[in-house]
C-alpha positions in Angstrom: 84.0 172.4 74.9 82.4 170.9 71.8 85.4 172.1 69.7 87.7 170.4 72.2 86.0 167.1 71.9 85.9 167.3 68.2 89.6 168.0 68.1 90.3 165.0 70.4 88.2 162.7 68.2 90.0 163.9 65.1 93.4 163.3 66.7 92.4 159.8 67.6 91.1 159.1 64.1 94.4 160.4 62.7 96.4 158.1 64.9 94.1 155.1 64.0 94.6 155.8 60.3 98.3 156.1 60.6 98.9 152.9 62.6 96.5 150.5 60.9 98.0 148.2 58.3 94.6 147.4 56.7 93.2 149.6 53.8 91.2 152.3 55.6 89.1 154.8 53.7 86.3 157.3 54.1 84.3 158.0 50.9 81.4 160.2 49.9 78.3 159.3 47.9 80.0 160.2 44.6 82.6 157.4 44.9 85.4 159.8 45.9 88.0 159.2 48.5 87.5 161.7 51.4 90.3 160.2 53.4 92.7 157.2 53.0 95.6 155.8 55.1 99.1 155.1 54.0 98.3 151.5 53.3 96.2 152.6 50.3 98.9 154.8 49.0 101.4 151.9 49.2 98.9 149.5 47.5 98.0 151.8 44.6 101.4 153.5 44.3 99.9 157.0 44.6 100.6 159.4 47.5 97.8 160.0 50.0 97.4 163.6 49.1 96.8 162.7 45.4 94.3 160.0 46.3 92.1 162.4 48.4 89.2 163.5 46.2 89.8 160.9 43.5 87.1 158.5 42.3 88.1 155.0 43.4 86.2 153.5 40.5 89.2 154.5 38.4 91.3 151.7 40.1 88.7 148.9 39.9 88.8 146.1 37.4 86.3 146.9 34.6 84.5 143.6 35.1 84.0 144.5 38.8 82.4 147.9 38.3 78.9 146.5 38.4 79.4 144.6 41.6 80.9 147.6 43.2 77.9 149.8 42.3 75.6 147.2 43.6 77.4 147.0 47.0 77.6 150.8 47.4 73.9 151.2 46.6 73.1 148.6 49.2 75.1 150.5 51.8 73.2 153.7 51.0 69.9 152.0 51.0 70.1 149.8 54.0 72.8 151.6 56.1 74.0 148.1 57.1 77.4 146.6 57.2 78.1 145.2 53.8 81.0 142.8 52.8 82.0 142.1 49.2 85.0 141.4 47.0 86.3 143.3 44.0 89.6 143.7 42.2 91.9 146.8 42.4 94.8 147.7 40.2 98.0 147.1 42.1 100.9 149.5 41.8 102.6 146.9 39.6 99.8 147.0 37.1 98.2 143.6 38.0 94.8 143.4 39.6 94.5 142.0 43.1 91.4 140.9 45.0 90.2 143.2 47.8 87.7 142.1 50.5 85.6 145.1 51.8 83.7 145.8 55.0 81.8 149.1 54.9 79.0 151.0 56.7 77.3 154.4 56.2 77.9 156.9 59.0 76.1 160.2 58.2 76.7 161.2 54.7 80.0 159.3 54.5 80.9 155.6 54.0 83.6 154.2 56.3 85.4 151.2 54.9 88.0 148.6 55.9 89.6 146.6 53.0 92.2 143.8 52.9 94.2 142.2 50.1 93.0 138.6 49.9 94.7 137.7 46.5 97.1 135.3 48.1 94.3 133.6 50.0 92.2 133.1 46.9 95.1 131.8 44.9 95.9 129.5 47.8 92.4 128.1 47.8 92.6 127.6 44.0 95.9 125.9 44.4 94.5 123.7 47.1 91.6 122.6 44.8 94.0 122.0 41.9 96.4 120.2 44.2 93.7 118.0 45.6 92.6 117.1 42.1 96.1 116.5 41.0 96.9 114.5 44.2 93.7 112.4 43.8 94.8 111.6 40.2 98.3 110.6 41.3 96.8 108.5 44.2 94.6 106.6 41.7 97.7 106.0 39.6 99.7 104.9 42.6 96.9 102.4 43.3 97.4 101.0 39.8 101.1 100.6 40.6 100.4 98.5 43.7 98.8 95.7 41.6 101.0 96.1 38.5 103.2 93.3 37.2 105.6 92.9 34.3 102.8 91.7 32.0 100.6 94.8 32.7 103.3 97.3 32.4 102.8 98.2 28.7 99.0 98.7 29.2 99.4 100.7 32.4 101.9 103.3 31.2 99.6 104.8 28.5 97.0 105.3 31.2 99.5 107.1 33.4 100.6 109.3 30.5 97.0 110.3 29.6 96.1 111.2 33.2 99.3 113.2 33.6 98.8 115.0 30.3 95.2 116.0 31.3 96.3 117.6 34.6 99.6 119.1 33.8 100.0 122.1 31.5 102.6 120.8 29.1 103.1 120.0 25.4 104.5 116.5 25.7 105.4 113.8 28.3 107.9 110.9 28.1 108.4 108.0 30.4 111.7 106.2 29.9 112.5 103.0 31.9 115.7 101.1 31.9 117.1 98.4 34.2 119.1 99.2 37.3 122.1 97.1 36.2 122.5 98.9 32.8 122.2 102.4 31.2 120.5 101.0 28.2 117.1 102.4 27.6 114.5 99.7 27.3 111.0 101.1 27.3 110.0 104.6 26.0 106.4 105.8 26.3 105.3 109.3 24.9 102.2 111.5 25.1 101.5 114.6 23.2 99.1 117.5 23.7 97.0 116.2 20.8 96.4 113.0 22.8 98.7 110.8 20.8 100.3 107.9 22.8 103.3 106.0 21.4 105.3 103.1 22.8 108.8 102.2 21.8 110.8 99.3 23.2 114.4 99.2 22.2 117.9 98.3 23.2 120.4 101.1 23.0 124.0 100.2 22.9 125.3 103.0 25.1 128.7 103.1 26.8 128.3 103.2 30.6 130.2 106.4 30.9 127.9 108.2 28.4 125.2 108.8 31.0 127.4 108.5 34.1 126.8 112.1 35.3 123.1 112.1 34.3 122.3 108.8 36.1 124.3 109.9 39.1 122.1 112.9 39.4 119.0 110.8 38.8 119.9 108.3 41.5 120.0 111.0 44.2 116.5 112.2 43.0 117.7 115.6 41.5 115.3 117.3 39.1 116.9 118.6 35.9 115.8 121.5 33.8 116.9 121.4 30.2 116.1 124.8 28.6 117.7 123.9 25.2 118.5 120.3 24.4 121.0 121.2 21.7 123.2 122.9 24.4 123.6 119.6 26.4 127.3 118.5 26.9 128.7 115.8 24.8 128.7 113.3 27.7 124.9 113.5 27.5 124.7 112.7 23.8 122.4 109.7 24.4 119.9 111.8 26.3 120.3 114.6 23.7 119.5 112.1 20.8 116.6 110.7 22.7 114.9 114.0 23.4 115.6 115.3 20.0 114.1 112.2 18.4 111.0 112.8 20.4 110.9 116.5 19.4 111.4 117.9 22.9 113.7 120.9 22.7 113.1 121.9 26.3 112.0 119.9 29.2 111.8 119.2 32.9 113.2 115.8 33.9 112.2 114.1 37.2 114.0 110.9 38.1 112.2 107.6 38.8 114.4 106.2 41.6 114.2 104.1 44.7 116.8 103.3 47.3 119.6 105.2 45.4 118.9 103.2 42.2 117.6 105.0 39.1 115.0 103.0 37.1 114.2 105.8 34.5 112.7 109.3 34.4 109.7 111.4 33.5 110.3 114.2 30.9 107.9 117.1 30.5 108.0 119.5 27.5 106.9 122.9 28.9 105.6 125.8 26.9 108.3 128.4 26.0 106.8 131.0 28.3 106.7 128.6 31.2 109.8 126.4 31.3 109.3 124.9 34.7 106.5 122.9 36.3 104.6 124.4 39.2 106.3 123.8 42.5 103.4 121.9 43.9 103.2 119.7 40.8 106.9 118.9 41.0 106.6 118.0 44.7 103.7 115.6 44.1 105.3 114.2 41.0 108.4 113.3 43.1 106.2 111.2 45.4 104.6 109.6 42.4 107.9 108.8 40.7 109.0 107.4 44.0 106.0 105.0 44.0 106.8 104.3 40.3 110.4 103.5 41.3 109.2 101.2 44.1 107.0 99.4 41.6 109.9 98.9 39.1 112.1 97.9 42.0 109.5 95.4 43.2 109.2 94.0 39.7 112.9 93.6 39.5 113.0 92.0 43.0 110.0 89.7 42.0 112.0 88.5 39.1 115.0 87.9 41.2 112.8 86.3 43.8 111.3 84.0 41.3 114.7 82.9 40.3 115.8 82.6 43.9 112.7 80.6 44.8 113.2 78.2 42.0 116.8 77.7 43.2 115.6 77.5 46.8 112.9 75.0 45.9 115.5 72.8 44.2 117.8 73.2 47.3 114.9 72.5 49.7 114.0 69.3 47.8 117.6 68.2 48.0 117.7 69.1 51.7 114.5 67.3 52.4 115.7 64.3 50.6 119.0 64.5 52.5 117.2 64.9 55.8 115.0 61.9 55.1 118.2 59.9 54.5 119.7 61.2 57.7 116.5 60.6 59.7 116.3 57.1 58.3 120.0 56.5 59.0 119.6 57.9 62.6 116.5 55.8 63.2 118.2 52.7 61.9 121.4 53.4 63.8 119.6 54.0 67.0 117.4 50.9 66.4 120.5 48.7 65.8 122.4 50.2 68.8 119.5 49.9 71.2 118.9 46.3 69.9 122.5 45.5 70.7 122.3 47.2 74.1 119.0 45.3 74.7 120.9 42.0 74.2 123.7 43.0 76.4 121.4 44.1 79.2 119.2 41.1 78.8 121.9 38.5 78.9 123.7 40.4 81.7 120.5 40.2 83.8 120.3 36.4 83.0 124.0 36.2 84.1 123.3 38.0 87.4 120.5 35.5 88.1 123.1 32.7 88.1 125.5 31.8 90.9 128.4 34.3 90.6 131.3 35.0 92.9 132.0 38.5 94.1 134.4 39.4 91.3 132.2 38.0 88.6 129.2 39.9 90.0 131.3 43.1 90.1 132.2 42.7 86.4 128.6 42.0 85.5 127.4 45.1 87.3 130.1 47.1 85.4 128.7 45.8 82.1 125.2 46.7 83.2 126.2 50.3 84.2 128.1 50.8 80.9 125.2 49.5 78.9 122.8 51.7 80.7 125.1 54.7 80.0 125.3 53.8 76.3 121.5 53.4 76.1 121.0 56.8 77.7 123.6 58.4 75.4 121.9 57.1 72.2 118.5 58.0 73.5 119.5 61.6 74.4 121.0 62.2 71.0 118.0 60.9 69.1 115.5 62.5 71.5 117.1 65.9 71.2 117.0 65.7 67.4 113.3 64.8 67.5 112.5 67.5 70.0 114.3 70.3 68.1 112.4 69.1 65.0 109.1 69.8 66.9 108.2 66.2 67.3 107.3 66.3 71.0 104.3 64.3 72.0 102.6 65.6 75.1 99.7 63.5 76.6 97.2 64.3 79.2 96.3 61.4 81.5 95.6 60.9 85.2 98.6 60.2 87.5 99.8 60.6 91.1 102.5 63.2 91.4 103.7 61.7 94.6 103.9 58.3 93.1 105.8 59.7 90.1 108.4 61.4 92.3 108.8 58.3 94.5 109.2 56.1 91.4 111.9 58.4 90.0 113.7 58.2 93.3 113.4 54.4 93.4 115.2 54.2 90.0 118.3 55.6 91.7 118.2 53.7 95.0 121.2 51.5 94.1 123.4 54.5 93.0 122.4 56.4 96.2 123.2 53.4 98.3 126.6 53.0 96.8 127.5 56.6 97.6 125.7 56.5 101.0 123.5 59.4 100.0 120.1 60.2 101.5 117.5 60.8 98.8 114.1 61.8 100.0 111.0 63.6 98.8 108.6 66.1 100.4 105.3 66.5 98.7 102.9 69.2 99.8 99.7 67.7 101.1 97.7 70.4 99.4 98.5 68.8 96.0 95.5 66.6 95.0 96.3 62.9 95.1 95.5 62.5 91.4 96.3 65.1 88.7 96.2 65.1 85.0 99.2 65.8 82.7 102.0 63.9 81.0 103.7 61.7 83.6 106.2 60.2 81.1 107.7 63.5 80.0 107.7 64.9 83.5 109.4 61.7 84.7 112.1 62.2 82.0 112.8 65.6 83.4 112.9 64.6 87.0 114.9 61.4 86.3 117.5 63.6 84.5 117.7 66.1 87.4 117.8 63.5 90.1 120.5 61.5 88.2 122.6 64.7 87.8 122.1 65.6 91.5 123.3 62.1 92.6 126.2 62.1 90.2 127.4 65.5 91.4 127.0 64.8 95.1 129.7 62.9 96.9 128.3 63.2 100.4 125.2 64.6 102.0 121.7 64.3 100.5 119.4 65.0 97.5 116.0 66.4 98.3 113.0 66.6 96.1 110.3 69.1 97.2 106.9 69.5 95.5 104.6 72.4 96.2 101.6 74.2 94.7 101.7 77.7 93.4 98.0 78.2 92.6 94.8 76.2 92.4 91.7 77.1 90.3 88.7 75.4 89.0 90.4 74.1 85.8 93.6 72.9 87.4 96.7 73.9 89.3 100.3 75.0 88.9 103.0 73.0 90.8 106.7 73.5 91.4 109.3 70.8 92.0 112.7 71.5 93.4 115.6 69.1 93.1 118.4 70.2 95.5 121.7 68.6 96.3 124.7 69.2 98.5 127.2 68.6 95.7 130.0 70.5 94.0 127.8 73.3 92.6 128.0 75.1 89.3 130.2 78.2 88.7 128.1 81.4 88.1 129.7 82.0 84.7 128.5 78.6 83.5 124.9 78.8 84.8 123.6 80.7 81.7 124.9 78.1 79.3 124.1 74.8 81.0 120.8 74.6 79.1 122.6 74.9 75.8 123.3 71.7 73.8 126.6 69.9 74.4 127.5 72.1 77.3 128.5 70.7 80.7 129.5 72.5 83.9 133.1 71.7 85.0 133.8 73.0 88.5 137.4 73.6 89.3 139.2 70.6 90.5 136.6 68.1 89.4 136.9 65.6 86.6 134.7 66.1 83.5 131.5 64.2 83.6 130.5 61.5 81.1 127.5 62.2 78.9 126.4 64.0 75.7 125.6 67.3 77.4 122.0 67.0 76.2 120.2 66.1 79.3 119.4 69.6 80.5 118.7 71.0 77.0 116.2 68.1 76.7 114.7 69.0 80.0 114.3 72.6 78.9 112.6 71.7 75.7 110.3 69.2 77.4 109.3 71.8 80.0 108.6 74.3 77.2 106.4 71.7 75.5 104.4 71.2 78.7 104.1 75.0 79.0 106.4 75.0 82.0 109.7 76.5 83.1 113.0 75.3 84.5 115.4 77.4 86.5 118.6 76.8 88.4 120.5 78.4 91.3 123.9 77.2 92.5 126.9 78.0 94.7 130.2 76.3 94.2 130.9 73.9 97.1 127.4 74.2 98.5 125.2 72.5 95.9 122.6 73.3 93.3 118.8 73.6 93.1 116.9 73.0 89.9 113.3 74.2 89.9 110.6 73.2 87.4 107.1 74.7 87.4 104.3 73.6 85.1 100.5 73.6 84.9 98.5 70.4 85.6 94.8 69.7 85.3 92.6 68.2 87.9 91.7 64.5 87.7 89.2 63.8 84.9 86.7 62.3 87.3 87.3 64.9 90.0 89.4 64.6 93.1 88.7 61.2 94.8 87.3 61.2 98.3 89.0 58.3 100.0 86.9 58.4 103.1 83.4 58.1 101.5 80.6 57.1 103.8 79.8 54.0 101.9 83.4 52.9 101.5 84.8 50.5 104.1 88.3 51.3 105.3 89.7 48.8 107.7 92.6 49.5 110.1 96.2 48.5 109.2 99.1 46.8 110.8 102.6 47.7 109.5 105.8 45.8 110.0 109.0 47.4 108.6 112.5 47.5 110.2 113.4 50.5 107.9 112.3 53.4 109.9 112.2 55.8 107.0 110.0 53.7 104.7 107.8 52.6 107.7 107.1 56.2 108.6 106.4 57.0 104.9 103.7 54.2 104.8 102.3 55.1 108.2 101.9 58.8 107.2 100.4 57.8 103.9 97.7 55.5 105.5 96.9 58.0 108.3 96.5 60.8 105.8 93.7 58.7 104.3 91.9 58.4 107.6 93.2 54.8 108.3 94.0 53.7 111.8 97.5 52.3 111.9 99.2 49.9 114.4 103.0 49.4 114.2 104.6 45.9 114.8 108.1 45.7 116.2 108.7 42.1 115.1 106.8 39.7 112.9 105.6 37.7 115.9 104.0 40.7 117.6 101.5 41.0 114.7 99.3 38.2 116.3 99.1 40.2 119.5 98.1 43.4 117.6 95.2 41.4 116.1 93.7 41.3 119.5 93.6 45.1 119.8 90.1 46.5 120.2 90.3 48.6 117.1 91.0 45.5 115.1 88.3 43.4 116.8 85.7 46.0 116.0 86.2 45.5 112.2 85.6 42.6 109.9 88.9 43.2 108.0 92.4 44.2 108.7 95.3 45.2 106.4 98.7 43.9 107.1 101.9 45.2 105.4 105.1 43.2 105.8 108.5 44.4 104.6 111.1 41.7 103.7 114.1 44.0 103.0 116.0 42.5 106.0 117.3 39.1 107.0 114.2 38.0 108.8 112.4 36.4 105.8 112.1 33.1 107.7 110.4 34.7 110.7 108.0 36.6 108.3 107.2 33.4 106.4 106.5 31.5 109.7 104.2 34.4 110.9 102.4 34.5 107.6 101.9 30.8 107.7 100.4 31.0 111.2 98.1 33.9 110.1 96.7 32.0 107.2 96.3 28.7 109.1 94.9 30.4 112.2 91.4 29.6 113.6 90.3 33.2 113.7 87.7 33.1 111.0 85.8 36.3 112.1 88.5 38.6 110.8 89.4 38.9 107.1 93.2 39.3 106.8 94.5 41.2 103.8 98.3 40.6 103.7 100.6 42.6 101.4 104.3 42.0 101.0 106.6 45.0 100.5 110.2 45.1 99.2 112.6 47.5 97.4 113.4 44.8 94.9 112.1 41.3 94.2 113.6 38.0 93.2 111.2 35.6 91.6 113.0 32.6 93.2 113.0 34.2 96.7 109.3 35.1 96.6 108.0 31.9 95.1 107.2 30.5 98.5 105.3 33.6 99.6 102.8 33.7 96.7 100.2 31.3 98.4 100.3 33.3 101.6 99.8 36.9 100.5 97.1 39.0 98.7 99.5 41.2 96.8 103.0 42.6 96.4 104.0 46.3 96.7 107.2 47.9 95.5 108.8 50.5 97.7 108.4 53.4 97.9 104.7 52.7 98.3 102.7 54.6 95.7 99.5 56.6 96.6 97.7 55.3 93.5 98.1 51.7 94.6 96.5 52.3 98.0 93.7 54.6 96.7 92.7 52.1 94.0 92.5 49.4 96.6 90.4 51.5 99.0 88.1 52.9 96.2 87.3 49.3 95.0 86.4 48.1 98.5 89.5 45.9 98.6 88.4 43.8 95.6 90.6 45.3 92.9 93.9 43.5 92.0 96.0 46.6 91.1 97.7 46.4 94.5 99.0 43.0 93.4 100.8 44.4 90.4 103.9 46.3 91.5 107.0 46.4 89.3 109.3 43.4 89.1 106.7 40.9 90.7 103.4 41.8 89.2 103.7 39.1 86.6 104.0 36.4 89.2 100.4 36.8 90.1 99.0 36.1 86.6 97.1 32.9 86.0 99.6 30.2 85.0 97.0 27.6 84.1 97.5 27.2 80.3 98.2 31.0 79.7 100.0 31.3 76.5 102.1 34.2 75.1 103.3 34.7 71.5 106.6 36.5 71.0 107.2 37.8 67.5 110.8 39.1 66.8 113.1 38.4 63.9 116.2 38.3 66.1 116.6 35.1 68.0 118.7 36.8 70.6 115.9 39.1 71.5 113.5 36.2 71.6 115.7 34.4 74.0 115.7 37.3 76.5 111.9 37.9 76.4 111.2 34.1 76.7 113.5 33.9 79.7 111.7 36.7 81.5 108.2 35.3 80.7 109.1 31.8 81.6 110.1 33.0 85.0 106.5 34.0 85.4 105.3 30.4 84.7 103.9 31.3 81.3 103.9 29.1 78.2 105.8 31.0 75.5 105.9 30.5 71.7 108.0 32.4 69.2 107.7 33.5 65.6 110.5 34.9 63.4 108.5 37.0 61.0 105.0 38.4 60.3 103.8 35.6 58.0 104.7 33.0 60.5 103.0 35.0 63.3 99.7 35.3 61.4 99.7 31.5 60.7 100.2 30.8 64.4 97.6 33.3 65.4 95.1 31.7 63.0 95.9 28.2 64.4 95.7 29.0 68.1 94.3 31.4 70.6 96.8 33.4 72.7 96.3 35.3 75.9 98.9 37.9 74.9 101.0 38.8 71.8 104.4 40.7 72.1 105.0 42.0 68.5 108.1 43.7 67.2 107.4 46.5 64.8 110.5 46.2 62.7 110.0 42.8 61.1 111.3 41.8 57.7 108.7 41.4 55.0 105.3 41.9 56.6 105.9 44.5 59.3 104.5 44.5 62.8 101.9 47.2 62.0 100.5 45.2 59.2 100.4 42.0 61.3 98.4 43.9 64.0 95.9 45.2 61.4 95.4 41.8 59.9 95.0 40.2 63.3 92.5 42.8 64.4 90.5 42.3 61.2 90.3 38.5 61.8 89.1 39.0 65.4 85.9 40.6 64.2 84.6 37.3 62.8 86.1 35.2 65.7 84.5 37.4 68.4 87.6 37.3 70.7 90.1 40.0 71.2 93.7 39.3 72.2 95.9 42.0 73.7 98.8 43.0 71.3 101.8 44.8 72.7 104.2 46.7 70.4 107.9 46.3 70.9 110.4 48.6 69.2 113.8 50.0 69.6 112.7 53.1 67.6 112.8 56.3 69.6 110.9 58.5 67.1 108.5 60.8 68.9 104.8 59.9 68.3 105.5 56.2 67.9 103.4 55.3 70.8 100.4 57.2 69.5 100.8 55.7 66.0 100.9 52.2 67.5 97.7 52.7 69.6 95.9 54.1 66.5 96.8 51.0 64.5 95.3 48.6 67.0 98.0 47.8 69.5 96.9 47.8 73.2 100.2 48.9 74.7 103.8 49.9 73.9 107.1 48.6 75.1 110.3 50.4 74.3 113.5 48.4 73.7 115.6 47.6 75.6 112.7 46.1 77.5 113.2 46.4 81.2 111.9 43.4 83.2 109.8 45.7 85.5 108.2 47.3 82.5 107.4 43.9 81.0 105.9 42.7 84.3 103.8 45.8 84.5 102.4 45.2 81.1 101.8 41.5 81.8 100.0 42.3 85.0 97.9 44.9 83.2 96.7 42.7 80.3 96.8 39.3 82.0 95.4 40.0 85.5 95.2 37.1 88.0 91.9 35.8 89.3 91.4 34.7 92.9 
């Protein structure tokens, strides 16, 4: 049984020795092989049978005999597993490193060994490669900050570092420009540490190095074993290497982007003609960095030249742009001034007695002048907007008032086409918000105008809603929808492009510059908003704008405060739509409203219990119909009545005003309101306890309520024709008007007399309007009295308003001055006293 087990174990051991690829051996204590496997025979090149019984010390490197003895004695002494490395003679005659693992079992030592020569060499190569790579990295860092001036001092450093790490006799760096084959710079390093520099121009035919430079450009390494055997087409290179005493060399190109900027040449020892593979690979990366540096230097030089040229061109362009901007500003100023004259005198003409044909012609002049003014403004505005000169303000305003005001501007056009134009404003939107009402009004005016122009029948609807509300503000959307011709789908994408207009099939082309919608798009972007459109031909279009707004700077007003007295109101208006608008507005503020059917029923409503319970009653009369005489009679009775217990606040409403027509009403009323009634007018009245005068200052009549007792206005304008128009409008308000033709005359008149208001043109000959304003303000310091100064200009340059206010002006009027705008300014800075 014991023999059987022994035979089985021997068979297993034989199989293990035969199959294992490691070096397996069993040795005795006399350093002799007792048994080895085939792997040992292959390694030593001696058959297994011959190795059995041989002393393995015969195959060990003489320098490793001692370490082998020490390891073997440790095994015999401690009987523990011992690992060590020594070198054995390989069958080729070289010595290779063997790692051992051995243990004593009985009287024999069982060992497993493995050839680790490749691993040791790999580790050594890694260390050498790391050192070499670190050196090249430091050199590449030098290249990053190199410039043309530091090139000659940098290359010797590169050569010295390369020579220290690479086993070679000599190194050359040859640099030449990319546009020529002429060698420019030559730097050399020798094993003795000598560094030479040569800068020369070599007159070489381009074809001489054609093949060489072609191979260099594609990054191909070239081995030259004997320089004298180079072909004749390489004579320049042959002469260069021979002159530098380099009979054999490795050449690595310096290239970047398919352009050769030079090469590195290494003279290798005769017994080692090529660089190590790893060194060549790393050197290619380094020469790539070197090529990038040389390319960058070449580009920098080209860039410096291009920048100098560009600077000259830019200066010329800036100068040209200044001339164009000046020309456009002057052209727009002159055109707007001319349009201002046409509109002004046309208005004066319309105020005279005209027959129907003459009035028709005058209206045509007004419409054409308005179109010309809009056209010029759009062109100049678009140029300013594209130049980034958009001025966006943030002030309090009523969104509902703004929408209604925009609609009111088109009341005449809508009436002529029998169109219904109405607005729906979400009650959730705060009464007062904060943003730029002027820019938003420009957008809405353009959209509403387009909607009316493109709609022949039906209606134009403006809807306002709120997308979101948070503590810092809100985001609102406004839709302008019409029932007009619509826009073809293929043209929707380009209607916001400059000078593009949609032309539905069968409809005539529209007048205009094609800049309205692009201006809207730019303005919405400036206000951090968006504008979109949807349309269907024959059904109409819907333009939607959305933008963020802030809450009122003083917080949302509470109209029904406990300590604020809000009396009931009586409303008389034969226009059902406008009447319902005012009734809804007053009731939304918590005000009780009574409706009068005729002017004479107002007295009966005064006896209503809800009126008798209060000390005050508001009464709103509309005079848009042909019952002015009845209204006048009723107002006269109300004012002369004996009912002294009830305070009557009477306000007159109209869609438009004639100074002559309303002259008789002034003593009978407390204020005038322009339809559609604006929320801000009513809220200001309520919040002031019915003592404020803002409700008396609607457009087109506000100026009639100013004090006319010795109030004096100075108009400064160098054009008499402009003076005449402004004087006409101001004298209609009962004001005393004086004029000055230039800045010097204006300052003399200001020094000689106190004025209640000064209207000052900015574009004056000699002493400009801005300088006049500064001088006048400086004089006021000593006099202790401040006079409102209003700037007037036909300039449409963005930022002009801000510049004027910073100079010392109190307000700003843009020419052509509209009568309603002028009256608003007059009422603001010359309020009446009652």
